[in-house]
C-alpha positions in Angstrom: -163.4 113.1 59.6 -161.3 110.7 57.6 -158.3 113.0 58.1 -158.8 113.1 61.9 -158.9 109.3 62.1 -155.7 109.1 60.1 -154.1 111.5 62.4 -155.3 109.6 65.5 -154.0 106.4 64.0 -150.6 107.8 63.2 -150.5 109.3 66.8 -151.3 105.9 68.3 -148.7 104.3 66.0 -146.1 106.9 67.1 -147.0 106.3 70.8 -146.6 102.5 70.3 -143.3 103.0 68.6 -142.1 105.3 71.4 -143.1 102.7 74.0 -141.3 100.0 72.1 -138.3 102.3 71.8 -138.4 103.0 75.5 -138.6 99.2 76.2 -135.7 98.6 73.9 -133.7 101.3 75.6 -134.5 99.8 79.0 -133.5 96.4 77.8 -130.3 97.8 76.4 -129.5 99.4 79.8 -130.2 96.1 81.5 -127.9 94.3 79.1 -125.3 97.0 79.6 -125.5 96.6 83.4 -125.3 92.8 83.1 -122.3 93.2 80.8 -120.6 95.5 83.4 -121.3 93.0 86.2 -120.0 90.1 84.0 -116.8 92.1 83.3 -116.5 92.8 87.1 -117.0 89.1 87.9 -114.5 88.2 85.2 -111.9 90.6 86.6 -112.5 89.2 90.1 -112.1 85.7 88.7 -108.9 86.6 87.0 -107.6 88.1 90.3 -108.6 85.0 92.2 -107.0 82.8 89.6 -103.8 84.9 89.9 -103.9 84.5 93.7 -104.5 80.8 93.3 -101.6 80.5 90.9 -99.4 82.3 93.4 -100.5 80.0 96.1 -99.8 77.0 93.9 -96.3 78.3 93.3 -95.7 78.8 97.0 -97.0 75.3 97.7 -94.7 73.8 95.0 -91.7 75.7 96.4 -92.7 74.5 99.9 -93.0 71.0 98.6 -89.5 71.1 97.2 -88.2 72.4 100.5 -90.0 69.7 102.3 -88.5 67.0 100.1 -85.0 68.5 100.8 -85.7 68.7 104.5 -87.0 65.1 104.5 -83.8 63.8 102.9 -81.6 65.9 105.2 -83.5 64.7 108.3 -83.3 61.1 107.2 -79.6 61.4 106.6 -79.0 63.0 110.0 -81.1 60.3 111.6 -79.1 57.5 110.0 -75.8 59.2 111.0 -77.0 59.6 114.6 -78.0 55.9 114.6 -74.5 54.9 113.3 -72.8 57.0 115.9 -75.0 55.7 118.7 -74.2 52.1 117.6 -70.5 52.9 117.7 -70.8 54.4 121.1 -72.7 51.4 122.4 -70.0 49.0 121.0 -67.2 51.0 122.6 -69.0 51.1 125.9 -69.6 47.4 125.8 -65.9 46.7 125.0 -64.8 49.0 127.8 -67.1 47.3 130.3 -65.8 43.9 129.2 -62.2 45.1 129.7 -63.0 46.5 133.1 -64.7 43.3 134.2 -61.6 41.3 133.0 -59.3 43.7 135.0 -61.6 43.3 138.0 -61.5 39.5 137.8 -57.6 39.6 137.5 -57.3 42.0 140.5 -59.7 39.9 142.5 -57.7 36.8 141.8 -54.4 38.6 142.7 -55.9 40.0 145.9 -57.2 36.6 146.9 -53.8 35.0 146.2 -52.0 37.7 148.2 -54.5 37.3 151.1 -54.2 33.5 151.0 -50.3 33.8 151.0 -50.4 36.3 153.9 -52.8 34.1 155.9 -50.5 31.1 155.3 -47.5 33.2 156.5 -49.5 34.3 159.6 -50.4 30.7 160.4 -46.8 29.7 160.0 -45.6 32.5 162.3 -48.3 31.6 164.8 -47.2 28.0 164.8 -43.5 29.2 165.3 -44.6 31.4 168.2 -46.6 28.6 169.8 -43.6 26.2 169.3 -41.2 28.8 170.9 -43.7 29.4 173.7 -43.8 25.7 174.4 -40.0 25.5 174.3 -39.8 28.5 176.6 -42.2 27.0 179.1 -40.3 23.7 179.0 -37.0 25.6 179.5 -38.4 27.6 182.3 -39.8 24.5 184.0 -36.5 22.7 183.5 -34.6 25.7 184.9 -36.9 25.9 187.9 -36.5 22.3 188.5 -32.7 22.5 188.2 -32.2 25.7 190.3 -35.3 25.7 192.3 -35.4 29.4 192.2 -36.5 32.3 189.9 -34.8 33.0 186.6 -31.7 35.0 186.7 -31.4 38.3 185.0 -29.1 36.7 182.4 -31.6 34.1 181.6 -34.4 36.7 181.2 -32.2 38.7 178.9 -31.3 35.7 176.8 -35.0 34.7 176.6 -35.9 38.3 175.6 -33.2 38.2 172.8 -34.8 35.0 171.5 -38.4 36.3 171.6 -37.8 39.9 170.4 -37.0 39.0 166.7 -40.0 36.7 166.7 -42.3 39.5 168.0 -40.9 42.0 165.5 -41.4 39.5 162.6 -44.9 38.7 163.7 -45.7 42.4 164.0 -44.3 43.1 160.6 -46.3 40.4 158.9 -49.5 41.6 160.7 -48.8 45.2 159.4 -48.2 43.9 155.9 -51.4 41.9 156.1 -53.4 44.9 157.2 -51.8 46.9 154.4 -52.7 44.2 151.9 -56.3 44.3 153.1 -56.5 48.1 152.9 -55.0 48.2 149.4 -57.3 45.5 148.2 -60.3 47.3 149.7 -59.2 50.6 148.0 -58.6 48.8 144.6 -62.0 47.2 144.9 -63.7 50.5 145.6 -62.0 52.2 142.7 -62.8 49.4 140.3 -66.4 49.3 141.5 -66.7 53.1 140.8 -65.3 52.6 137.3 -67.7 49.7 136.7 -70.6 51.9 137.8 -69.5 54.8 135.6 -69.1 52.5 132.5 -72.5 50.8 133.3 -74.1 54.3 133.5 -72.5 55.2 130.2 -73.8 52.0 128.7 -77.3 52.7 130.0 -77.1 56.2 128.6 -76.1 54.9 125.2 -78.8 52.2 125.3 -81.3 54.9 126.2 -80.1 57.0 123.2 -80.5 54.0 120.9 -83.9 53.3 122.3 -85.0 56.9 121.8 -83.7 56.7 118.2 -85.7 53.6 117.6 -88.8 55.1 119.1 -88.4 58.1 116.7 -89.1 55.6 113.9 -91.2 52.9 115.6 -92.8 54.6 118.6 -96.3 54.3 119.8 -99.2 56.0 117.9 -99.6 58.9 120.4 -95.9 59.8 120.2 -95.8 59.4 116.5 -98.8 61.6 116.1 -97.3 64.4 118.3 -94.0 64.2 116.4 -95.8 64.3 113.0 -97.9 67.4 114.1 -94.7 69.1 115.3 -93.0 68.5 112.0 -96.0 69.8 110.1 -96.1 73.0 112.1 -92.3 73.4 111.7 -92.6 73.1 107.9 -95.4 75.7 107.8 -93.3 78.1 109.8 -90.3 77.5 107.5 -92.6 78.4 104.5 -93.4 81.8 106.2 -96.9 80.9 107.5 -97.8 82.3 110.9 -99.7 80.4 113.6 -103.2 81.7 114.4 -102.9 84.1 111.4 -102.2 82.0 108.3 -103.0 78.6 109.9 -104.8 77.3 112.9 -103.9 74.2 114.9 -106.3 71.6 116.5 -109.4 73.8 116.3 -112.6 71.9 117.5 -115.6 71.8 115.1 -118.9 69.9 115.5 -119.8 67.3 112.9 -123.0 65.5 112.2 -124.6 64.2 115.4 -122.6 66.6 117.6 -119.3 64.7 117.1 -116.2 66.8 117.8 -113.7 67.1 115.0 -110.2 68.5 115.5 -108.2 68.7 112.2 -104.5 69.1 112.8 -104.1 72.2 110.7 -106.5 74.5 108.7 -104.4 76.7 106.3 -106.0 79.9 105.0 -105.9 80.4 101.2 -106.7 83.2 98.8 -110.3 84.0 98.2 -111.5 83.1 101.7 -110.7 79.4 101.0 -109.2 76.9 103.4 -107.1 73.8 103.1 -107.4 71.1 105.8 -104.1 69.3 106.5 -103.9 66.2 108.7 -100.7 64.5 109.8 -100.5 60.7 109.7 -97.5 58.7 110.7 -97.2 55.0 109.6 -93.7 53.8 110.0 -93.5 50.4 111.7 -94.0 48.3 108.6 -91.8 50.5 106.5 -89.0 50.3 109.0 -89.3 46.5 109.0 -89.1 46.6 105.2 -85.9 48.7 105.3 -84.3 46.3 107.7 -85.5 43.2 105.8 -82.7 40.8 104.7 -84.5 39.2 101.8 -86.6 40.5 98.9 -89.6 38.3 99.9 -89.6 39.6 103.4 -89.2 43.2 102.2 -92.1 42.9 99.7 -94.3 41.5 102.5 -93.6 44.4 104.8 -94.0 47.0 101.9 -97.4 45.6 101.1 -98.4 45.8 104.7 -97.1 49.4 104.7 -99.3 50.2 101.7 -102.3 48.7 103.6 -101.5 50.8 106.6 -101.3 54.0 104.5 -104.6 53.1 102.8 -106.2 52.6 106.2 -105.0 56.1 107.2 -106.5 57.6 103.9 -109.8 55.8 104.6 -109.8 57.0 108.2 -109.1 60.6 107.0 -111.8 60.4 104.3 -114.4 59.2 106.7 -114.1 62.3 108.8 -115.3 64.6 106.0 -113.3 67.6 107.3 -113.9 69.5 104.1 -117.7 69.5 104.9 -117.4 71.1 108.3 -114.6 73.7 107.7 -115.9 77.0 106.3 -114.5 77.7 102.9 -112.7 74.4 102.6 -111.8 73.2 99.2 -113.1 69.7 98.2 -110.0 67.9 99.3 -107.9 67.2 102.5 -104.1 67.0 102.4 -102.5 64.0 104.1 -99.1 65.0 105.5 -96.4 62.3 106.2 -93.4 63.8 107.9 -90.7 61.4 106.4 -90.1 61.3 102.6 -89.3 57.5 102.3 -92.6 56.0 103.6 -94.6 58.6 101.6 -93.0 57.7 98.2 -95.5 55.9 95.9 -95.1 52.2 96.8 -95.3 51.5 93.1 -91.6 52.4 92.6 -89.2 49.5 92.4 -87.0 48.4 95.4 -84.4 46.0 94.2 -86.0 43.1 92.4 -89.5 43.6 93.8 -92.5 43.7 91.5 -94.2 47.2 91.5 -97.3 47.4 93.7 -100.3 49.6 92.7 -99.6 53.3 92.8 -100.9 54.7 96.0 -101.6 58.2 94.5 -103.7 56.6 91.7 -105.7 54.6 94.3 -106.3 57.8 96.3 -107.7 59.6 93.2 -109.8 56.6 92.4 -111.6 56.6 95.7 -112.0 60.4 95.9 -115.5 60.4 94.5 -116.6 57.9 97.1 -114.9 59.8 100.0 
């Protein structure tokens, strides 16, 4: 009896140990499975990290190309402005010269016309005087002879009047020629003046277009900035509607329509929202300022304008409504100069707060 109880106790003990061993084996299998899953997640994280590093390298290379393109575009823009100004000065000088020539020709023509008219009046007076003398001679002859003029008298009178008629006819022909030549010169000069005026208008239009490129209205600035952003993305090898998407409409809170300029696809099903903002008016005034005080005033206004663009962009919360968006939005400014940190020195100006640092400081709030 005692032996049976001991056997049963040992049997129960073995059964409990087997159950505990099975539980330990099951727990070990669970740990082994979790370890394999963790290794798989780690490998996936390493792959994503490598992809992200590759994306960062591409973005850094693209940023370097963008800086180079910005500098080249600004240089070409300044050269175009200088050439346009030279063309405008040349056109204005040519127009002034033609106007002076026109005034001189007009004065010469008026003088020639006045001289011809004086000569015509003189000849007309001579003709009237000779006509009166002829009438007096004819009347005297009729009184003396009481008969018609003889053939000899008519021939003599004709000899007297013929040179006068020829001279009058010659002066009339010369007067008509002077009028015709003056009309022709006036027409040619008017055509030249119209051509130069048209050229001056063309040059002025080119200069105005160049000015609007830097200081245009907001709609045109925005369209230009978006075009520059898409051009840079294409230069970096990104494809529209494949690697990036333009002006896609999304619904925000309350049904508001949001249209980010560009959504760029990134590794790991992530997305980067890029929005183009152009703020050039104050910066252009700062570049053209003649004194340090005026330049500093315009630069501070430029900083305020850029900050307003950042606040405006942050208020839209694009990253909340774009699937896979990282927790930031890129602000793109298409010209390098205005996007430099306004904290760098310009001449003798005191440095202003760094714009990049300010953006990072407000990021938790935005």
